[in-house]
mmCIF entry with sequence, helices, sheets and N, C-alpha, C, O atoms, coordinates in Angstrom:
data_MODEL
# 
_entry.id   MODEL 
# 
_entity.id                         1 
_entity.type                       polymer 
_entity.pdbx_number_of_molecules   1 
# 
_entity_poly.entity_id                      1 
_entity_poly.type                           'polypeptide(L)' 
_entity_poly.nstd_linkage                   no 
_entity_poly.nstd_monomer                   no 
_entity_poly.pdbx_seq_one_letter_code       MKHGRRPTKRQKIAMKAVGLNFENWLVYKVTDGQYHLVHRYTGTTRKIPV 
_entity_poly.pdbx_seq_one_letter_code_can   MKHGRRPTKRQKIAMKAVGLNFENWLVYKVTDGQYHLVHRYTGTTRKIPV 
_entity_poly.pdbx_strand_id                 A 
# 
loop_
_entity_poly_seq.entity_id 
_entity_poly_seq.num 
_entity_poly_seq.mon_id 
_entity_poly_seq.hetero 
1 1  MET n 
1 2  LYS n 
1 3  HIS n 
1 4  GLY n 
1 5  ARG n 
1 6  ARG n 
1 7  PRO n 
1 8  THR n 
1 9  LYS n 
1 10 ARG n 
1 11 GLN n 
1 12 LYS n 
1 13 ILE n 
1 14 ALA n 
1 15 MET n 
1 16 LYS n 
1 17 ALA n 
1 18 VAL n 
1 19 GLY n 
1 20 LEU n 
1 21 ASN n 
1 22 PHE n 
1 23 GLU n 
1 24 ASN n 
1 25 TRP n 
1 26 LEU n 
1 27 VAL n 
1 28 TYR n 
1 29 LYS n 
1 30 VAL n 
1 31 THR n 
1 32 ASP n 
1 33 GLY n 
1 34 GLN n 
1 35 TYR n 
1 36 HIS n 
1 37 LEU n 
1 38 VAL n 
1 39 HIS n 
1 40 ARG n 
1 41 TYR n 
1 42 THR n 
1 43 GLY n 
1 44 THR n 
1 45 THR n 
1 46 ARG n 
1 47 LYS n 
1 48 ILE n 
1 49 PRO n 
1 50 VAL n 
# 
_struct_asym.id          A 
_struct_asym.entity_id   1 
# 
loop_
_struct_conf.conf_type_id 
_struct_conf.id 
_struct_conf.pdbx_PDB_helix_id 
_struct_conf.beg_label_comp_id 
_struct_conf.beg_label_asym_id 
_struct_conf.beg_label_seq_id 
_struct_conf.pdbx_beg_PDB_ins_code 
_struct_conf.end_label_comp_id 
_struct_conf.end_label_asym_id 
_struct_conf.end_label_seq_id 
_struct_conf.pdbx_end_PDB_ins_code 
_struct_conf.beg_auth_comp_id 
_struct_conf.beg_auth_asym_id 
_struct_conf.beg_auth_seq_id 
_struct_conf.end_auth_comp_id 
_struct_conf.end_auth_asym_id 
_struct_conf.end_auth_seq_id 
_struct_conf.pdbx_PDB_helix_class 
_struct_conf.details 
_struct_conf.pdbx_PDB_helix_length 
HELX_P HELX_P1 AA1 LYS A 9  ? VAL A 18 ? LYS A 9  VAL A 18 1 ? 10 
HELX_P HELX_P2 AA2 PHE A 22 ? ASN A 24 ? PHE A 22 ASN A 24 5 ? 3  
# 
_struct_conf_type.id          HELX_P 
_struct_conf_type.criteria    ? 
_struct_conf_type.reference   ? 
# 
_struct_sheet.id               AA1 
_struct_sheet.type             ? 
_struct_sheet.number_strands   3 
_struct_sheet.details          ? 
# 
loop_
_struct_sheet_order.sheet_id 
_struct_sheet_order.range_id_1 
_struct_sheet_order.range_id_2 
_struct_sheet_order.offset 
_struct_sheet_order.sense 
AA1 1 2 ? anti-parallel 
AA1 2 3 ? anti-parallel 
# 
loop_
_struct_sheet_range.sheet_id 
_struct_sheet_range.id 
_struct_sheet_range.beg_label_comp_id 
_struct_sheet_range.beg_label_asym_id 
_struct_sheet_range.beg_label_seq_id 
_struct_sheet_range.pdbx_beg_PDB_ins_code 
_struct_sheet_range.end_label_comp_id 
_struct_sheet_range.end_label_asym_id 
_struct_sheet_range.end_label_seq_id 
_struct_sheet_range.pdbx_end_PDB_ins_code 
_struct_sheet_range.beg_auth_comp_id 
_struct_sheet_range.beg_auth_asym_id 
_struct_sheet_range.beg_auth_seq_id 
_struct_sheet_range.end_auth_comp_id 
_struct_sheet_range.end_auth_asym_id 
_struct_sheet_range.end_auth_seq_id 
AA1 1 TRP A 25 ? THR A 31 ? TRP A 25 THR A 31 
AA1 2 GLN A 34 ? HIS A 39 ? GLN A 34 HIS A 39 
AA1 3 THR A 45 ? PRO A 49 ? THR A 45 PRO A 49 
# 
loop_
_atom_site.group_PDB 
_atom_site.id 
_atom_site.type_symbol 
_atom_site.label_atom_id 
_atom_site.label_alt_id 
_atom_site.label_comp_id 
_atom_site.label_asym_id 
_atom_site.label_entity_id 
_atom_site.label_seq_id 
_atom_site.pdbx_PDB_ins_code 
_atom_site.Cartn_x 
_atom_site.Cartn_y 
_atom_site.Cartn_z 
_atom_site.occupancy 
_atom_site.B_iso_or_equiv 
_atom_site.pdbx_formal_charge 
_atom_site.auth_seq_id 
_atom_site.auth_comp_id 
_atom_site.auth_asym_id 
_atom_site.auth_atom_id 
_atom_site.pdbx_PDB_model_num 
ATOM 1   N N  . MET A 1 1  ? 113.998 109.206 83.661 1.00 0.00 ? 1  MET A N  1 
ATOM 2   C CA . MET A 1 1  ? 113.755 110.204 82.640 1.00 0.00 ? 1  MET A CA 1 
ATOM 3   C C  . MET A 1 1  ? 112.297 110.159 82.220 1.00 0.00 ? 1  MET A C  1 
ATOM 4   O O  . MET A 1 1  ? 111.718 109.082 82.074 1.00 0.00 ? 1  MET A O  1 
ATOM 5   N N  . LYS A 1 2  ? 111.715 111.310 82.030 1.00 0.00 ? 2  LYS A N  1 
ATOM 6   C CA . LYS A 1 2  ? 110.347 111.386 81.554 1.00 0.00 ? 2  LYS A CA 1 
ATOM 7   C C  . LYS A 1 2  ? 110.346 111.152 80.042 1.00 0.00 ? 2  LYS A C  1 
ATOM 8   O O  . LYS A 1 2  ? 111.245 111.600 79.330 1.00 0.00 ? 2  LYS A O  1 
ATOM 9   N N  . HIS A 1 3  ? 109.336 110.454 79.576 1.00 0.00 ? 3  HIS A N  1 
ATOM 10  C CA . HIS A 1 3  ? 109.243 110.166 78.153 1.00 0.00 ? 3  HIS A CA 1 
ATOM 11  C C  . HIS A 1 3  ? 108.609 111.350 77.445 1.00 0.00 ? 3  HIS A C  1 
ATOM 12  O O  . HIS A 1 3  ? 107.555 111.834 77.858 1.00 0.00 ? 3  HIS A O  1 
ATOM 13  N N  . GLY A 1 4  ? 109.230 111.807 76.408 1.00 0.00 ? 4  GLY A N  1 
ATOM 14  C CA . GLY A 1 4  ? 108.744 112.961 75.675 1.00 0.00 ? 4  GLY A CA 1 
ATOM 15  C C  . GLY A 1 4  ? 108.328 112.598 74.272 1.00 0.00 ? 4  GLY A C  1 
ATOM 16  O O  . GLY A 1 4  ? 108.582 111.498 73.782 1.00 0.00 ? 4  GLY A O  1 
ATOM 17  N N  . ARG A 1 5  ? 107.675 113.563 73.637 1.00 0.00 ? 5  ARG A N  1 
ATOM 18  C CA . ARG A 1 5  ? 107.261 113.416 72.249 1.00 0.00 ? 5  ARG A CA 1 
ATOM 19  C C  . ARG A 1 5  ? 107.958 114.474 71.417 1.00 0.00 ? 5  ARG A C  1 
ATOM 20  O O  . ARG A 1 5  ? 108.404 115.498 71.935 1.00 0.00 ? 5  ARG A O  1 
ATOM 21  N N  . ARG A 1 6  ? 108.046 114.218 70.138 1.00 0.00 ? 6  ARG A N  1 
ATOM 22  C CA . ARG A 1 6  ? 108.653 115.208 69.246 1.00 0.00 ? 6  ARG A CA 1 
ATOM 23  C C  . ARG A 1 6  ? 107.788 116.466 69.224 1.00 0.00 ? 6  ARG A C  1 
ATOM 24  O O  . ARG A 1 6  ? 106.561 116.371 69.233 1.00 0.00 ? 6  ARG A O  1 
ATOM 25  N N  . PRO A 1 7  ? 108.407 117.632 69.194 1.00 0.00 ? 7  PRO A N  1 
ATOM 26  C CA . PRO A 1 7  ? 107.633 118.875 69.214 1.00 0.00 ? 7  PRO A CA 1 
ATOM 27  C C  . PRO A 1 7  ? 106.931 119.154 67.883 1.00 0.00 ? 7  PRO A C  1 
ATOM 28  O O  . PRO A 1 7  ? 107.406 118.778 66.811 1.00 0.00 ? 7  PRO A O  1 
ATOM 29  N N  . THR A 1 8  ? 105.785 119.825 67.993 1.00 0.00 ? 8  THR A N  1 
ATOM 30  C CA . THR A 1 8  ? 105.057 120.261 66.807 1.00 0.00 ? 8  THR A CA 1 
ATOM 31  C C  . THR A 1 8  ? 105.709 121.532 66.267 1.00 0.00 ? 8  THR A C  1 
ATOM 32  O O  . THR A 1 8  ? 106.641 122.059 66.874 1.00 0.00 ? 8  THR A O  1 
ATOM 33  N N  . LYS A 1 9  ? 105.230 122.015 65.152 1.00 0.00 ? 9  LYS A N  1 
ATOM 34  C CA . LYS A 1 9  ? 105.813 123.212 64.546 1.00 0.00 ? 9  LYS A CA 1 
ATOM 35  C C  . LYS A 1 9  ? 105.662 124.419 65.472 1.00 0.00 ? 9  LYS A C  1 
ATOM 36  O O  . LYS A 1 9  ? 106.598 125.205 65.613 1.00 0.00 ? 9  LYS A O  1 
ATOM 37  N N  . ARG A 1 10 ? 104.517 124.574 66.095 1.00 0.00 ? 10 ARG A N  1 
ATOM 38  C CA . ARG A 1 10 ? 104.288 125.690 67.016 1.00 0.00 ? 10 ARG A CA 1 
ATOM 39  C C  . ARG A 1 10 ? 105.221 125.601 68.216 1.00 0.00 ? 10 ARG A C  1 
ATOM 40  O O  . ARG A 1 10 ? 105.739 126.616 68.682 1.00 0.00 ? 10 ARG A O  1 
ATOM 41  N N  . GLN A 1 11 ? 105.435 124.395 68.712 1.00 0.00 ? 11 GLN A N  1 
ATOM 42  C CA . GLN A 1 11 ? 106.334 124.203 69.850 1.00 0.00 ? 11 GLN A CA 1 
ATOM 43  C C  . GLN A 1 11 ? 107.785 124.473 69.449 1.00 0.00 ? 11 GLN A C  1 
ATOM 44  O O  . GLN A 1 11 ? 108.555 125.010 70.246 1.00 0.00 ? 11 GLN A O  1 
ATOM 45  N N  . LYS A 1 12 ? 108.162 124.110 68.235 1.00 0.00 ? 12 LYS A N  1 
ATOM 46  C CA . LYS A 1 12 ? 109.511 124.390 67.750 1.00 0.00 ? 12 LYS A CA 1 
ATOM 47  C C  . LYS A 1 12 ? 109.761 125.892 67.681 1.00 0.00 ? 12 LYS A C  1 
ATOM 48  O O  . LYS A 1 12 ? 110.847 126.360 68.024 1.00 0.00 ? 12 LYS A O  1 
ATOM 49  N N  . ILE A 1 13 ? 108.763 126.642 67.238 1.00 0.00 ? 13 ILE A N  1 
ATOM 50  C CA . ILE A 1 13 ? 108.886 128.093 67.159 1.00 0.00 ? 13 ILE A CA 1 
ATOM 51  C C  . ILE A 1 13 ? 109.072 128.686 68.548 1.00 0.00 ? 13 ILE A C  1 
ATOM 52  O O  . ILE A 1 13 ? 109.879 129.597 68.732 1.00 0.00 ? 13 ILE A O  1 
ATOM 53  N N  . ALA A 1 14 ? 108.325 128.173 69.534 1.00 0.00 ? 14 ALA A N  1 
ATOM 54  C CA . ALA A 1 14 ? 108.455 128.659 70.909 1.00 0.00 ? 14 ALA A CA 1 
ATOM 55  C C  . ALA A 1 14 ? 109.836 128.338 71.478 1.00 0.00 ? 14 ALA A C  1 
ATOM 56  O O  . ALA A 1 14 ? 110.414 129.153 72.197 1.00 0.00 ? 14 ALA A O  1 
ATOM 57  N N  . MET A 1 15 ? 110.366 127.162 71.162 1.00 0.00 ? 15 MET A N  1 
ATOM 58  C CA . MET A 1 15 ? 111.702 126.796 71.635 1.00 0.00 ? 15 MET A CA 1 
ATOM 59  C C  . MET A 1 15 ? 112.769 127.691 71.024 1.00 0.00 ? 15 MET A C  1 
ATOM 60  O O  . MET A 1 15 ? 113.700 128.118 71.706 1.00 0.00 ? 15 MET A O  1 
ATOM 61  N N  . LYS A 1 16 ? 112.627 127.971 69.742 1.00 0.00 ? 16 LYS A N  1 
ATOM 62  C CA . LYS A 1 16 ? 113.599 128.811 69.063 1.00 0.00 ? 16 LYS A CA 1 
ATOM 63  C C  . LYS A 1 16 ? 113.568 130.240 69.626 1.00 0.00 ? 16 LYS A C  1 
ATOM 64  O O  . LYS A 1 16 ? 114.610 130.888 69.724 1.00 0.00 ? 16 LYS A O  1 
ATOM 65  N N  . ALA A 1 17 ? 112.381 130.728 69.994 1.00 0.00 ? 17 ALA A N  1 
ATOM 66  C CA . ALA A 1 17 ? 112.251 132.073 70.559 1.00 0.00 ? 17 ALA A CA 1 
ATOM 67  C C  . ALA A 1 17 ? 112.972 132.187 71.897 1.00 0.00 ? 17 ALA A C  1 
ATOM 68  O O  . ALA A 1 17 ? 113.457 133.263 72.247 1.00 0.00 ? 17 ALA A O  1 
ATOM 69  N N  . VAL A 1 18 ? 113.047 131.092 72.645 1.00 0.00 ? 18 VAL A N  1 
ATOM 70  C CA . VAL A 1 18 ? 113.718 131.083 73.943 1.00 0.00 ? 18 VAL A CA 1 
ATOM 71  C C  . VAL A 1 18 ? 115.217 130.834 73.779 1.00 0.00 ? 18 VAL A C  1 
ATOM 72  O O  . VAL A 1 18 ? 115.990 131.061 74.709 1.00 0.00 ? 18 VAL A O  1 
ATOM 73  N N  . GLY A 1 19 ? 115.630 130.367 72.597 1.00 0.00 ? 19 GLY A N  1 
ATOM 74  C CA . GLY A 1 19 ? 117.042 130.137 72.340 1.00 0.00 ? 19 GLY A CA 1 
ATOM 75  C C  . GLY A 1 19 ? 117.469 128.690 72.468 1.00 0.00 ? 19 GLY A C  1 
ATOM 76  O O  . GLY A 1 19 ? 118.653 128.404 72.646 1.00 0.00 ? 19 GLY A O  1 
ATOM 77  N N  . LEU A 1 20 ? 116.506 127.764 72.378 1.00 0.00 ? 20 LEU A N  1 
ATOM 78  C CA . LEU A 1 20 ? 116.827 126.339 72.477 1.00 0.00 ? 20 LEU A CA 1 
ATOM 79  C C  . LEU A 1 20 ? 116.868 125.722 71.082 1.00 0.00 ? 20 LEU A C  1 
ATOM 80  O O  . LEU A 1 20 ? 116.177 126.175 70.169 1.00 0.00 ? 20 LEU A O  1 
ATOM 81  N N  . ASN A 1 21 ? 117.679 124.695 70.933 1.00 0.00 ? 21 ASN A N  1 
ATOM 82  C CA . ASN A 1 21 ? 117.728 123.928 69.694 1.00 0.00 ? 21 ASN A CA 1 
ATOM 83  C C  . ASN A 1 21 ? 116.652 122.839 69.785 1.00 0.00 ? 21 ASN A C  1 
ATOM 84  O O  . ASN A 1 21 ? 116.780 121.911 70.583 1.00 0.00 ? 21 ASN A O  1 
ATOM 85  N N  . PHE A 1 22 ? 115.613 122.947 68.987 1.00 0.00 ? 22 PHE A N  1 
ATOM 86  C CA . PHE A 1 22 ? 114.474 122.029 69.098 1.00 0.00 ? 22 PHE A CA 1 
ATOM 87  C C  . PHE A 1 22 ? 114.830 120.588 68.753 1.00 0.00 ? 22 PHE A C  1 
ATOM 88  O O  . PHE A 1 22 ? 114.079 119.672 69.087 1.00 0.00 ? 22 PHE A O  1 
ATOM 89  N N  . GLU A 1 23 ? 115.952 120.375 68.098 1.00 0.00 ? 23 GLU A N  1 
ATOM 90  C CA . GLU A 1 23 ? 116.359 119.010 67.767 1.00 0.00 ? 23 GLU A CA 1 
ATOM 91  C C  . GLU A 1 23 ? 116.818 118.237 69.002 1.00 0.00 ? 23 GLU A C  1 
ATOM 92  O O  . GLU A 1 23 ? 116.863 117.007 68.980 1.00 0.00 ? 23 GLU A O  1 
ATOM 93  N N  . ASN A 1 24 ? 117.157 118.948 70.079 1.00 0.00 ? 24 ASN A N  1 
ATOM 94  C CA . ASN A 1 24 ? 117.669 118.308 71.286 1.00 0.00 ? 24 ASN A CA 1 
ATOM 95  C C  . ASN A 1 24 ? 116.643 118.200 72.408 1.00 0.00 ? 24 ASN A C  1 
ATOM 96  O O  . ASN A 1 24 ? 116.955 117.661 73.470 1.00 0.00 ? 24 ASN A O  1 
ATOM 97  N N  . TRP A 1 25 ? 115.434 118.696 72.202 1.00 0.00 ? 25 TRP A N  1 
ATOM 98  C CA . TRP A 1 25 ? 114.436 118.724 73.271 1.00 0.00 ? 25 TRP A CA 1 
ATOM 99  C C  . TRP A 1 25 ? 113.172 117.990 72.864 1.00 0.00 ? 25 TRP A C  1 
ATOM 100 O O  . TRP A 1 25 ? 112.766 118.028 71.702 1.00 0.00 ? 25 TRP A O  1 
ATOM 101 N N  . LEU A 1 26 ? 112.543 117.313 73.844 1.00 0.00 ? 26 LEU A N  1 
ATOM 102 C CA . LEU A 1 26 ? 111.268 116.635 73.645 1.00 0.00 ? 26 LEU A CA 1 
ATOM 103 C C  . LEU A 1 26 ? 110.243 117.233 74.600 1.00 0.00 ? 26 LEU A C  1 
ATOM 104 O O  . LEU A 1 26 ? 110.595 117.687 75.689 1.00 0.00 ? 26 LEU A O  1 
ATOM 105 N N  . VAL A 1 27 ? 108.992 117.233 74.198 1.00 0.00 ? 27 VAL A N  1 
ATOM 106 C CA . VAL A 1 27 ? 107.914 117.777 75.024 1.00 0.00 ? 27 VAL A CA 1 
ATOM 107 C C  . VAL A 1 27 ? 107.268 116.629 75.785 1.00 0.00 ? 27 VAL A C  1 
ATOM 108 O O  . VAL A 1 27 ? 106.792 115.668 75.182 1.00 0.00 ? 27 VAL A O  1 
ATOM 109 N N  . TYR A 1 28 ? 107.250 116.731 77.136 1.00 0.00 ? 28 TYR A N  1 
ATOM 110 C CA . TYR A 1 28 ? 106.624 115.660 77.911 1.00 0.00 ? 28 TYR A CA 1 
ATOM 111 C C  . TYR A 1 28 ? 105.345 116.091 78.601 1.00 0.00 ? 28 TYR A C  1 
ATOM 112 O O  . TYR A 1 28 ? 104.609 115.246 79.111 1.00 0.00 ? 28 TYR A O  1 
ATOM 113 N N  . LYS A 1 29 ? 105.062 117.394 78.630 1.00 0.00 ? 29 LYS A N  1 
ATOM 114 C CA . LYS A 1 29 ? 103.834 117.857 79.257 1.00 0.00 ? 29 LYS A CA 1 
ATOM 115 C C  . LYS A 1 29 ? 103.494 119.233 78.709 1.00 0.00 ? 29 LYS A C  1 
ATOM 116 O O  . LYS A 1 29 ? 104.377 120.072 78.531 1.00 0.00 ? 29 LYS A O  1 
ATOM 117 N N  . VAL A 1 30 ? 102.213 119.465 78.442 1.00 0.00 ? 30 VAL A N  1 
ATOM 118 C CA . VAL A 1 30 ? 101.734 120.761 77.977 1.00 0.00 ? 30 VAL A CA 1 
ATOM 119 C C  . VAL A 1 30 ? 100.646 121.217 78.934 1.00 0.00 ? 30 VAL A C  1 
ATOM 120 O O  . VAL A 1 30 ? 99.628  120.544 79.096 1.00 0.00 ? 30 VAL A O  1 
ATOM 121 N N  . THR A 1 31 ? 100.866 122.365 79.568 1.00 0.00 ? 31 THR A N  1 
ATOM 122 C CA . THR A 1 31 ? 99.874  122.932 80.467 1.00 0.00 ? 31 THR A CA 1 
ATOM 123 C C  . THR A 1 31 ? 99.442  124.283 79.923 1.00 0.00 ? 31 THR A C  1 
ATOM 124 O O  . THR A 1 31 ? 99.937  124.732 78.889 1.00 0.00 ? 31 THR A O  1 
ATOM 125 N N  . ASP A 1 32 ? 98.520  124.928 80.621 1.00 0.00 ? 32 ASP A N  1 
ATOM 126 C CA . ASP A 1 32 ? 98.069  126.255 80.204 1.00 0.00 ? 32 ASP A CA 1 
ATOM 127 C C  . ASP A 1 32 ? 99.205  127.249 80.387 1.00 0.00 ? 32 ASP A C  1 
ATOM 128 O O  . ASP A 1 32 ? 99.498  127.670 81.506 1.00 0.00 ? 32 ASP A O  1 
ATOM 129 N N  . GLY A 1 33 ? 99.837  127.617 79.294 1.00 0.00 ? 33 GLY A N  1 
ATOM 130 C CA . GLY A 1 33 ? 100.866 128.636 79.355 1.00 0.00 ? 33 GLY A CA 1 
ATOM 131 C C  . GLY A 1 33 ? 102.290 128.126 79.472 1.00 0.00 ? 33 GLY A C  1 
ATOM 132 O O  . GLY A 1 33 ? 103.213 128.939 79.507 1.00 0.00 ? 33 GLY A O  1 
ATOM 133 N N  . GLN A 1 34 ? 102.514 126.816 79.535 1.00 0.00 ? 34 GLN A N  1 
ATOM 134 C CA . GLN A 1 34 ? 103.870 126.295 79.654 1.00 0.00 ? 34 GLN A CA 1 
ATOM 135 C C  . GLN A 1 34 ? 104.048 124.991 78.897 1.00 0.00 ? 34 GLN A C  1 
ATOM 136 O O  . GLN A 1 34 ? 103.144 124.159 78.816 1.00 0.00 ? 34 GLN A O  1 
ATOM 137 N N  . TYR A 1 35 ? 105.249 124.844 78.345 1.00 0.00 ? 35 TYR A N  1 
ATOM 138 C CA . TYR A 1 35 ? 105.675 123.560 77.809 1.00 0.00 ? 35 TYR A CA 1 
ATOM 139 C C  . TYR A 1 35 ? 106.727 123.011 78.763 1.00 0.00 ? 35 TYR A C  1 
ATOM 140 O O  . TYR A 1 35 ? 107.641 123.733 79.161 1.00 0.00 ? 35 TYR A O  1 
ATOM 141 N N  . HIS A 1 36 ? 106.607 121.767 79.122 1.00 0.00 ? 36 HIS A N  1 
ATOM 142 C CA . HIS A 1 36 ? 107.600 121.106 79.962 1.00 0.00 ? 36 HIS A CA 1 
ATOM 143 C C  . HIS A 1 36 ? 108.442 120.243 79.027 1.00 0.00 ? 36 HIS A C  1 
ATOM 144 O O  . HIS A 1 36 ? 107.932 119.356 78.342 1.00 0.00 ? 36 HIS A O  1 
ATOM 145 N N  . LEU A 1 37 ? 109.742 120.526 79.016 1.00 0.00 ? 37 LEU A N  1 
ATOM 146 C CA . LEU A 1 37 ? 110.640 119.877 78.070 1.00 0.00 ? 37 LEU A CA 1 
ATOM 147 C C  . LEU A 1 37 ? 111.632 118.990 78.804 1.00 0.00 ? 37 LEU A C  1 
ATOM 148 O O  . LEU A 1 37 ? 111.959 119.234 79.966 1.00 0.00 ? 37 LEU A O  1 
ATOM 149 N N  . VAL A 1 38 ? 112.102 117.969 78.122 1.00 0.00 ? 38 VAL A N  1 
ATOM 150 C CA . VAL A 1 38 ? 113.167 117.117 78.636 1.00 0.00 ? 38 VAL A CA 1 
ATOM 151 C C  . VAL A 1 38 ? 114.223 117.011 77.535 1.00 0.00 ? 38 VAL A C  1 
ATOM 152 O O  . VAL A 1 38 ? 113.895 116.824 76.364 1.00 0.00 ? 38 VAL A O  1 
ATOM 153 N N  . HIS A 1 39 ? 115.492 117.131 77.924 1.00 0.00 ? 39 HIS A N  1 
ATOM 154 C CA . HIS A 1 39 ? 116.577 117.074 76.951 1.00 0.00 ? 39 HIS A CA 1 
ATOM 155 C C  . HIS A 1 39 ? 116.721 115.642 76.447 1.00 0.00 ? 39 HIS A C  1 
ATOM 156 O O  . HIS A 1 39 ? 116.631 114.684 77.214 1.00 0.00 ? 39 HIS A O  1 
ATOM 157 N N  . ARG A 1 40 ? 116.940 115.525 75.184 1.00 0.00 ? 40 ARG A N  1 
ATOM 158 C CA . ARG A 1 40 ? 116.982 114.220 74.524 1.00 0.00 ? 40 ARG A CA 1 
ATOM 159 C C  . ARG A 1 40 ? 118.127 113.338 75.010 1.00 0.00 ? 40 ARG A C  1 
ATOM 160 O O  . ARG A 1 40 ? 117.984 112.115 75.038 1.00 0.00 ? 40 ARG A O  1 
ATOM 161 N N  . TYR A 1 41 ? 119.249 113.923 75.391 1.00 0.00 ? 41 TYR A N  1 
ATOM 162 C CA . TYR A 1 41 ? 120.434 113.139 75.744 1.00 0.00 ? 41 TYR A CA 1 
ATOM 163 C C  . TYR A 1 41 ? 120.774 113.174 77.227 1.00 0.00 ? 41 TYR A C  1 
ATOM 164 O O  . TYR A 1 41 ? 121.166 112.153 77.793 1.00 0.00 ? 41 TYR A O  1 
ATOM 165 N N  . THR A 1 42 ? 120.630 114.338 77.868 1.00 0.00 ? 42 THR A N  1 
ATOM 166 C CA . THR A 1 42 ? 121.050 114.458 79.269 1.00 0.00 ? 42 THR A CA 1 
ATOM 167 C C  . THR A 1 42 ? 119.923 114.178 80.253 1.00 0.00 ? 42 THR A C  1 
ATOM 168 O O  . THR A 1 42 ? 120.187 113.813 81.398 1.00 0.00 ? 42 THR A O  1 
ATOM 169 N N  . GLY A 1 43 ? 118.677 114.343 79.831 1.00 0.00 ? 43 GLY A N  1 
ATOM 170 C CA . GLY A 1 43 ? 117.548 114.099 80.717 1.00 0.00 ? 43 GLY A CA 1 
ATOM 171 C C  . GLY A 1 43 ? 117.160 115.280 81.577 1.00 0.00 ? 43 GLY A C  1 
ATOM 172 O O  . GLY A 1 43 ? 116.270 115.155 82.417 1.00 0.00 ? 43 GLY A O  1 
ATOM 173 N N  . THR A 1 44 ? 117.803 116.432 81.393 1.00 0.00 ? 44 THR A N  1 
ATOM 174 C CA . THR A 1 44 ? 117.438 117.609 82.172 1.00 0.00 ? 44 THR A CA 1 
ATOM 175 C C  . THR A 1 44 ? 116.087 118.135 81.726 1.00 0.00 ? 44 THR A C  1 
ATOM 176 O O  . THR A 1 44 ? 115.720 118.008 80.557 1.00 0.00 ? 44 THR A O  1 
ATOM 177 N N  . THR A 1 45 ? 115.347 118.727 82.653 1.00 0.00 ? 45 THR A N  1 
ATOM 178 C CA . THR A 1 45 ? 114.022 119.249 82.338 1.00 0.00 ? 45 THR A CA 1 
ATOM 179 C C  . THR A 1 45 ? 114.047 120.764 82.356 1.00 0.00 ? 45 THR A C  1 
ATOM 180 O O  . THR A 1 45 ? 114.910 121.382 82.980 1.00 0.00 ? 45 THR A O  1 
ATOM 181 N N  . ARG A 1 46 ? 113.090 121.348 81.664 1.00 0.00 ? 46 ARG A N  1 
ATOM 182 C CA . ARG A 1 46 ? 112.999 122.803 81.564 1.00 0.00 ? 46 ARG A CA 1 
ATOM 183 C C  . ARG A 1 46 ? 111.567 123.179 81.254 1.00 0.00 ? 46 ARG A C  1 
ATOM 184 O O  . ARG A 1 46 ? 110.853 122.431 80.586 1.00 0.00 ? 46 ARG A O  1 
ATOM 185 N N  . LYS A 1 47 ? 111.141 124.342 81.741 1.00 0.00 ? 47 LYS A N  1 
ATOM 186 C CA . LYS A 1 47 ? 109.808 124.869 81.450 1.00 0.00 ? 47 LYS A CA 1 
ATOM 187 C C  . LYS A 1 47 ? 109.962 126.158 80.653 1.00 0.00 ? 47 LYS A C  1 
ATOM 188 O O  . LYS A 1 47 ? 110.773 127.018 81.000 1.00 0.00 ? 47 LYS A O  1 
ATOM 189 N N  . ILE A 1 48 ? 109.175 126.288 79.577 1.00 0.00 ? 48 ILE A N  1 
ATOM 190 C CA . ILE A 1 48 ? 109.201 127.507 78.790 1.00 0.00 ? 48 ILE A CA 1 
ATOM 191 C C  . ILE A 1 48 ? 107.769 128.007 78.599 1.00 0.00 ? 48 ILE A C  1 
ATOM 192 O O  . ILE A 1 48 ? 106.835 127.206 78.575 1.00 0.00 ? 48 ILE A O  1 
ATOM 193 N N  . PRO A 1 49 ? 107.588 129.315 78.464 1.00 0.00 ? 49 PRO A N  1 
ATOM 194 C CA . PRO A 1 49 ? 106.236 129.835 78.225 1.00 0.00 ? 49 PRO A CA 1 
ATOM 195 C C  . PRO A 1 49 ? 105.757 129.514 76.827 1.00 0.00 ? 49 PRO A C  1 
ATOM 196 O O  . PRO A 1 49 ? 106.555 129.325 75.909 1.00 0.00 ? 49 PRO A O  1 
ATOM 197 N N  . VAL A 1 50 ? 104.448 129.454 76.674 1.00 0.00 ? 50 VAL A N  1 
ATOM 198 C CA . VAL A 1 50 ? 103.851 129.148 75.368 1.00 0.00 ? 50 VAL A CA 1 
ATOM 199 C C  . VAL A 1 50 ? 103.970 130.335 74.462 1.00 0.00 ? 50 VAL A C  1 
ATOM 200 O O  . VAL A 1 50 ? 103.528 130.283 73.314 1.00 0.00 ? 50 VAL A O  1 
# 
């Protein structure tokens, strides 16, 4: 599992816009235009636009 960090307020807003519950996701990588997320419990990864 990739180690993630707690999302910032801006990242939480982006997660909510995509329909994700920000309490269950951690941010492990930030690139130009994408957040790379890892689920807190299952370890699944996901990419969302900024």
